[in-house]
Each structure stands twice: as C-alpha cells, then as structure tokens.
mmCIF file of the C-alpha atoms, coordinates in Angstrom:
data_MODEL
# 
_entry.id   MODEL 
# 
loop_
_atom_site.group_PDB 
_atom_site.id 
_atom_site.type_symbol 
_atom_site.label_atom_id 
_atom_site.label_alt_id 
_atom_site.label_comp_id 
_atom_site.label_asym_id 
_atom_site.label_entity_id 
_atom_site.label_seq_id 
_atom_site.pdbx_PDB_ins_code 
_atom_site.Cartn_x 
_atom_site.Cartn_y 
_atom_site.Cartn_z 
_atom_site.occupancy 
_atom_site.B_iso_or_equiv 
_atom_site.pdbx_formal_charge 
_atom_site.auth_seq_id 
_atom_site.auth_comp_id 
_atom_site.auth_asym_id 
_atom_site.auth_atom_id 
_atom_site.pdbx_PDB_model_num 
ATOM 1   C CA . MET A 1 1   ? -40.548 47.853  -31.924 1.00 0.00 ? 1   MET A CA 1 
ATOM 2   C CA . THR A 1 2   ? -43.002 45.602  -29.490 1.00 0.00 ? 2   THR A CA 1 
ATOM 3   C CA . THR A 1 3   ? -41.816 42.721  -30.397 1.00 0.00 ? 3   THR A CA 1 
ATOM 4   C CA . LEU A 1 4   ? -38.021 43.458  -30.175 1.00 0.00 ? 4   LEU A CA 1 
ATOM 5   C CA . VAL A 1 5   ? -39.111 44.782  -26.652 1.00 0.00 ? 5   VAL A CA 1 
ATOM 6   C CA . ILE A 1 6   ? -40.869 41.664  -25.567 1.00 0.00 ? 6   ILE A CA 1 
ATOM 7   C CA . LEU A 1 7   ? -38.126 39.360  -26.601 1.00 0.00 ? 7   LEU A CA 1 
ATOM 8   C CA . THR A 1 8   ? -35.794 40.730  -24.748 1.00 0.00 ? 8   THR A CA 1 
ATOM 9   C CA . VAL A 1 9   ? -37.592 41.093  -21.670 1.00 0.00 ? 9   VAL A CA 1 
ATOM 10  C CA . VAL A 1 10  ? -38.298 37.266  -22.087 1.00 0.00 ? 10  VAL A CA 1 
ATOM 11  C CA . ASP A 1 11  ? -34.587 36.574  -22.725 1.00 0.00 ? 11  ASP A CA 1 
ATOM 12  C CA . ILE A 1 12  ? -33.521 38.844  -19.480 1.00 0.00 ? 12  ILE A CA 1 
ATOM 13  C CA . VAL A 1 13  ? -36.681 36.696  -17.713 1.00 0.00 ? 13  VAL A CA 1 
ATOM 14  C CA . LEU A 1 14  ? -35.077 33.502  -18.673 1.00 0.00 ? 14  LEU A CA 1 
ATOM 15  C CA . LEU A 1 15  ? -31.447 34.691  -18.215 1.00 0.00 ? 15  LEU A CA 1 
ATOM 16  C CA . VAL A 1 16  ? -32.313 35.511  -14.445 1.00 0.00 ? 16  VAL A CA 1 
ATOM 17  C CA . ALA A 1 17  ? -34.302 32.001  -14.098 1.00 0.00 ? 17  ALA A CA 1 
ATOM 18  C CA . GLY A 1 18  ? -31.090 30.435  -15.558 1.00 0.00 ? 18  GLY A CA 1 
ATOM 19  C CA . LEU A 1 19  ? -28.702 32.724  -12.841 1.00 0.00 ? 19  LEU A CA 1 
ATOM 20  C CA . ALA A 1 20  ? -30.981 31.761  -9.991  1.00 0.00 ? 20  ALA A CA 1 
ATOM 21  C CA . PHE A 1 21  ? -31.468 27.988  -10.511 1.00 0.00 ? 21  PHE A CA 1 
ATOM 22  C CA . TYR A 1 22  ? -27.531 27.526  -11.030 1.00 0.00 ? 22  TYR A CA 1 
ATOM 23  C CA . LEU A 1 23  ? -27.082 29.748  -7.649  1.00 0.00 ? 23  LEU A CA 1 
ATOM 24  C CA . TYR A 1 24  ? -29.197 27.111  -5.780  1.00 0.00 ? 24  TYR A CA 1 
ATOM 25  C CA . TRP A 1 25  ? -27.853 24.362  -7.641  1.00 0.00 ? 25  TRP A CA 1 
ATOM 26  C CA . VAL A 1 26  ? -24.398 25.615  -6.440  1.00 0.00 ? 26  VAL A CA 1 
ATOM 27  C CA . GLY A 1 27  ? -25.800 26.354  -2.919  1.00 0.00 ? 27  GLY A CA 1 
ATOM 28  C CA . SER A 1 28  ? -27.213 22.817  -2.027  1.00 0.00 ? 28  SER A CA 1 
ATOM 29  C CA . LEU A 1 29  ? -23.935 21.076  -3.401  1.00 0.00 ? 29  LEU A CA 1 
ATOM 30  C CA . LEU A 1 30  ? -22.089 23.586  -0.932  1.00 0.00 ? 30  LEU A CA 1 
ATOM 31  C CA . ALA A 1 31  ? -24.830 23.019  1.866   1.00 0.00 ? 31  ALA A CA 1 
ATOM 32  C CA . ARG A 1 32  ? -23.974 19.135  1.504   1.00 0.00 ? 32  ARG A CA 1 
ATOM 33  C CA . ILE A 1 33  ? -20.112 19.866  1.402   1.00 0.00 ? 33  ILE A CA 1 
ATOM 34  C CA . ALA A 1 34  ? -20.061 21.961  4.879   1.00 0.00 ? 34  ALA A CA 1 
ATOM 35  C CA . GLY A 1 35  ? -22.209 19.093  6.417   1.00 0.00 ? 35  GLY A CA 1 
ATOM 36  C CA . ASN A 1 36  ? -20.125 16.392  5.259   1.00 0.00 ? 36  ASN A CA 1 
ATOM 37  C CA . LEU A 1 37  ? -16.877 18.466  6.742   1.00 0.00 ? 37  LEU A CA 1 
ATOM 38  C CA . GLU A 1 38  ? -18.682 19.129  9.522   1.00 0.00 ? 38  GLU A CA 1 
ATOM 39  C CA . GLU A 1 39  ? -19.185 15.482  10.469  1.00 0.00 ? 39  GLU A CA 1 
ATOM 40  C CA . CYS A 1 40  ? -15.017 15.013  9.269   1.00 0.00 ? 40  CYS A CA 1 
ATOM 41  C CA . ALA A 1 41  ? -14.405 17.990  11.880  1.00 0.00 ? 41  ALA A CA 1 
ATOM 42  C CA . VAL A 1 42  ? -16.534 15.708  14.800  1.00 0.00 ? 42  VAL A CA 1 
ATOM 43  C CA . SER A 1 43  ? -14.303 12.556  14.015  1.00 0.00 ? 43  SER A CA 1 
ATOM 44  C CA . VAL A 1 44  ? -11.150 14.351  13.854  1.00 0.00 ? 44  VAL A CA 1 
ATOM 45  C CA . ARG A 1 45  ? -11.594 15.998  17.685  1.00 0.00 ? 45  ARG A CA 1 
ATOM 46  C CA . ALA A 1 46  ? -12.588 12.179  18.327  1.00 0.00 ? 46  ALA A CA 1 
ATOM 47  C CA . ILE A 1 47  ? -8.883  10.663  16.998  1.00 0.00 ? 47  ILE A CA 1 
ATOM 48  C CA . VAL A 1 48  ? -7.177  13.640  18.769  1.00 0.00 ? 48  VAL A CA 1 
ATOM 49  C CA . GLY A 1 49  ? -8.671  12.844  21.921  1.00 0.00 ? 49  GLY A CA 1 
ATOM 50  C CA . HIS A 1 50  ? -7.895  8.983   21.592  1.00 0.00 ? 50  HIS A CA 1 
ATOM 51  C CA . ALA A 1 51  ? -4.512  10.062  20.516  1.00 0.00 ? 51  ALA A CA 1 
ATOM 52  C CA . ARG A 1 52  ? -4.329  12.586  23.689  1.00 0.00 ? 52  ARG A CA 1 
ATOM 53  C CA . LEU A 1 53  ? -4.822  9.545   25.831  1.00 0.00 ? 53  LEU A CA 1 
ATOM 54  C CA . ILE A 1 54  ? -2.156  6.884   24.033  1.00 0.00 ? 54  ILE A CA 1 
ATOM 55  C CA . GLY A 1 55  ? 0.582   9.592   23.350  1.00 0.00 ? 55  GLY A CA 1 
ATOM 56  C CA . PRO A 1 56  ? 2.230   8.964   26.750  1.00 0.00 ? 56  PRO A CA 1 
ATOM 57  C CA . GLY A 1 57  ? 2.303   5.068   26.630  1.00 0.00 ? 57  GLY A CA 1 
ATOM 58  C CA . VAL A 1 58  ? 3.939   5.157   22.597  1.00 0.00 ? 58  VAL A CA 1 
ATOM 59  C CA . GLU A 1 59  ? 7.342   6.342   24.333  1.00 0.00 ? 59  GLU A CA 1 
ATOM 60  C CA . HIS A 1 60  ? 7.090   3.408   26.593  1.00 0.00 ? 60  HIS A CA 1 
ATOM 61  C CA . ILE A 1 61  ? 5.899   1.083   23.704  1.00 0.00 ? 61  ILE A CA 1 
ATOM 62  C CA . ASN A 1 62  ? 8.996   2.356   21.764  1.00 0.00 ? 62  ASN A CA 1 
ATOM 63  C CA . ALA A 1 63  ? 11.683  1.424   24.433  1.00 0.00 ? 63  ALA A CA 1 
ATOM 64  C CA . THR A 1 64  ? 10.317  -1.842  25.397  1.00 0.00 ? 64  THR A CA 1 
ATOM 65  C CA . GLY A 1 65  ? 10.728  -2.457  21.579  1.00 0.00 ? 65  GLY A CA 1 
ATOM 66  C CA . GLY A 1 66  ? 14.111  -1.581  21.307  1.00 0.00 ? 66  GLY A CA 1 
ATOM 67  C CA . VAL A 1 67  ? 14.897  -4.018  24.041  1.00 0.00 ? 67  VAL A CA 1 
ATOM 68  C CA . VAL A 1 68  ? 13.386  -6.842  22.156  1.00 0.00 ? 68  VAL A CA 1 
ATOM 69  C CA . ALA A 1 69  ? 14.958  -5.686  18.696  1.00 0.00 ? 69  ALA A CA 1 
ATOM 70  C CA . GLY A 1 70  ? 18.267  -5.371  20.639  1.00 0.00 ? 70  GLY A CA 1 
ATOM 71  C CA . ALA A 1 71  ? 17.951  -9.113  22.288  1.00 0.00 ? 71  ALA A CA 1 
ATOM 72  C CA . LEU A 1 72  ? 16.722  -10.693 18.729  1.00 0.00 ? 72  LEU A CA 1 
ATOM 73  C CA . PRO A 1 73  ? 20.473  -11.722 17.959  1.00 0.00 ? 73  PRO A CA 1 
ATOM 74  C CA . LEU A 1 74  ? 20.951  -13.699 21.222  1.00 0.00 ? 74  LEU A CA 1 
ATOM 75  C CA . LEU A 1 75  ? 17.679  -15.288 21.398  1.00 0.00 ? 75  LEU A CA 1 
ATOM 76  C CA . TYR A 1 76  ? 18.226  -16.310 17.198  1.00 0.00 ? 76  TYR A CA 1 
ATOM 77  C CA . GLY A 1 77  ? 21.837  -17.505 18.040  1.00 0.00 ? 77  GLY A CA 1 
ATOM 78  C CA . MET A 1 78  ? 20.289  -19.677 21.357  1.00 0.00 ? 78  MET A CA 1 
ATOM 79  C CA . ALA A 1 79  ? 17.384  -21.211 19.290  1.00 0.00 ? 79  ALA A CA 1 
ATOM 80  C CA . GLU A 1 80  ? 20.089  -22.030 16.306  1.00 0.00 ? 80  GLU A CA 1 
ATOM 81  C CA . GLY A 1 81  ? 22.304  -23.858 19.121  1.00 0.00 ? 81  GLY A CA 1 
ATOM 82  C CA . ILE A 1 82  ? 19.396  -25.673 20.314  1.00 0.00 ? 82  ILE A CA 1 
ATOM 83  C CA . VAL A 1 83  ? 18.049  -27.076 17.161  1.00 0.00 ? 83  VAL A CA 1 
ATOM 84  C CA . THR A 1 84  ? 22.043  -27.712 16.219  1.00 0.00 ? 84  THR A CA 1 
ATOM 85  C CA . GLY A 1 85  ? 22.075  -29.792 19.335  1.00 0.00 ? 85  GLY A CA 1 
ATOM 86  C CA . VAL A 1 86  ? 18.694  -31.898 18.688  1.00 0.00 ? 86  VAL A CA 1 
ATOM 87  C CA . THR A 1 87  ? 18.974  -32.411 15.254  1.00 0.00 ? 87  THR A CA 1 
ATOM 88  C CA . PRO A 1 88  ? 20.410  -35.836 14.362  1.00 0.00 ? 88  PRO A CA 1 
ATOM 89  C CA . ALA A 1 89  ? 22.837  -35.143 11.547  1.00 0.00 ? 89  ALA A CA 1 
ATOM 90  C CA . ALA A 1 90  ? 22.526  -36.784 8.594   1.00 0.00 ? 90  ALA A CA 1 
ATOM 91  C CA . GLU A 1 91  ? 25.241  -40.061 7.528   1.00 0.00 ? 91  GLU A CA 1 
ATOM 92  C CA . PRO A 1 92  ? 28.236  -38.660 5.408   1.00 0.00 ? 92  PRO A CA 1 
ATOM 93  C CA . ALA A 1 93  ? 28.180  -40.542 2.037   1.00 0.00 ? 93  ALA A CA 1 
ATOM 94  C CA . ALA A 1 94  ? 30.717  -43.343 1.246   1.00 0.00 ? 94  ALA A CA 1 
ATOM 95  C CA . GLU A 1 95  ? 31.673  -41.362 -1.753  1.00 0.00 ? 95  GLU A CA 1 
ATOM 96  C CA . PRO A 1 96  ? 31.288  -38.068 -2.308  1.00 0.00 ? 96  PRO A CA 1 
ATOM 97  C CA . GLU A 1 97  ? 28.612  -36.645 -5.053  1.00 0.00 ? 97  GLU A CA 1 
ATOM 98  C CA . PRO A 1 98  ? 30.141  -35.077 -8.412  1.00 0.00 ? 98  PRO A CA 1 
ATOM 99  C CA . ALA A 1 99  ? 29.156  -31.160 -8.161  1.00 0.00 ? 99  ALA A CA 1 
ATOM 100 C CA . ARG A 1 100 ? 26.174  -30.419 -10.701 1.00 0.00 ? 100 ARG A CA 1 
ATOM 101 C CA . PRO A 1 101 ? 24.696  -27.362 -11.694 1.00 0.00 ? 101 PRO A CA 1 
ATOM 102 C CA . ALA A 1 102 ? 21.621  -26.557 -9.997  1.00 0.00 ? 102 ALA A CA 1 
ATOM 103 C CA . SER A 1 103 ? 19.838  -26.336 -13.565 1.00 0.00 ? 103 SER A CA 1 
ATOM 104 C CA . GLY A 1 104 ? 21.012  -29.522 -15.060 1.00 0.00 ? 104 GLY A CA 1 
ATOM 105 C CA . ARG A 1 105 ? 23.020  -29.831 -18.044 1.00 0.00 ? 105 ARG A CA 1 
ATOM 106 C CA . ARG A 1 106 ? 23.142  -27.046 -19.936 1.00 0.00 ? 106 ARG A CA 1 
ATOM 107 C CA . ARG A 1 107 ? 23.085  -27.416 -23.932 1.00 0.00 ? 107 ARG A CA 1 
ATOM 108 C CA . SER A 1 108 ? 24.528  -24.959 -26.168 1.00 0.00 ? 108 SER A CA 1 
ATOM 109 C CA . ARG A 1 109 ? 22.238  -23.993 -29.411 1.00 0.00 ? 109 ARG A CA 1 
ATOM 110 C CA . LEU A 1 110 ? 24.967  -22.500 -31.040 1.00 0.00 ? 110 LEU A CA 1 
ATOM 111 C CA . LEU A 1 111 ? 26.184  -25.692 -32.598 1.00 0.00 ? 111 LEU A CA 1 
ATOM 112 C CA . ASP A 1 112 ? 22.637  -26.152 -33.836 1.00 0.00 ? 112 ASP A CA 1 
ATOM 113 C CA . THR A 1 113 ? 22.653  -22.685 -35.591 1.00 0.00 ? 113 THR A CA 1 
ATOM 114 C CA . VAL A 1 114 ? 25.253  -24.195 -38.165 1.00 0.00 ? 114 VAL A CA 1 
ATOM 115 C CA . GLY A 1 115 ? 23.715  -27.495 -38.298 1.00 0.00 ? 115 GLY A CA 1 
ATOM 116 C CA . PHE A 1 116 ? 26.579  -29.583 -36.234 1.00 0.00 ? 116 PHE A CA 1 
ATOM 117 C CA . THR A 1 117 ? 25.471  -31.847 -33.687 1.00 0.00 ? 117 THR A CA 1 
ATOM 118 C CA . PRO A 1 118 ? 27.839  -33.331 -31.901 1.00 0.00 ? 118 PRO A CA 1 
ATOM 119 C CA . PRO A 1 119 ? 28.560  -36.907 -30.984 1.00 0.00 ? 119 PRO A CA 1 
ATOM 120 C CA . ARG A 1 120 ? 26.438  -38.417 -27.905 1.00 0.00 ? 120 ARG A CA 1 
# 
C-alpha cells in the first residue's frame, strides 16, 4: 500500500511539474508575441500619421494625372505627325514582291504518311 501511495504522489508531482513547464513555455511565447504586436502598433501609428499628411495632396495628384491621361491621345497624334514628317519614305520597289506567309512555305505531312512524294 505504501508503494502505491508513493507512486501516486510521484505521478501527481510529475504531472504538476509538466503542466508548470508547459504554462511557462506558453507564457514566454505569448510575451514574445505581445512584444511583436506592440512594435507593429507603433509602426502602424507612424504610417497613419504619414498618411494624414499625404492624404489631402492625393486628390490633387489624381486630378493632375487625369488631365495628363486625357491629353495623351493628342500628344501621341502630334508625335506621330512629327515622326512622319521627318522620317524619309522608302522608295517603292519597281516590281512588287509576291505575298508570302511569314512562316515560309508550308509542307503537308499527310502525303508522307501514305508514302507519296510529290514531284518538285
């Protein structure tokens, strides 16, 4: 009976020690997470402060960007006109070259499968 009581007390002591170690480990992890979150909160407050300063100017920047975007087609047309007027035109060929596909001459492999070779 005494052995059973001693083993029970040892078992309970080991269980309490294991739980204490687990709680200490979880507490240290939570403390580290809390420190990281505090640093993040400071960074977020700094970002919000910077955004408050920049915010009013963003509407002006967007309006200016809209004006520039609206003028781009006109500017593009003017630039094309300038380039066309300055670039010398190539002399047309005396006899036009026949149209050819960009990939070259196509060859069908269908005839190769039946063993027929067309004359060249």
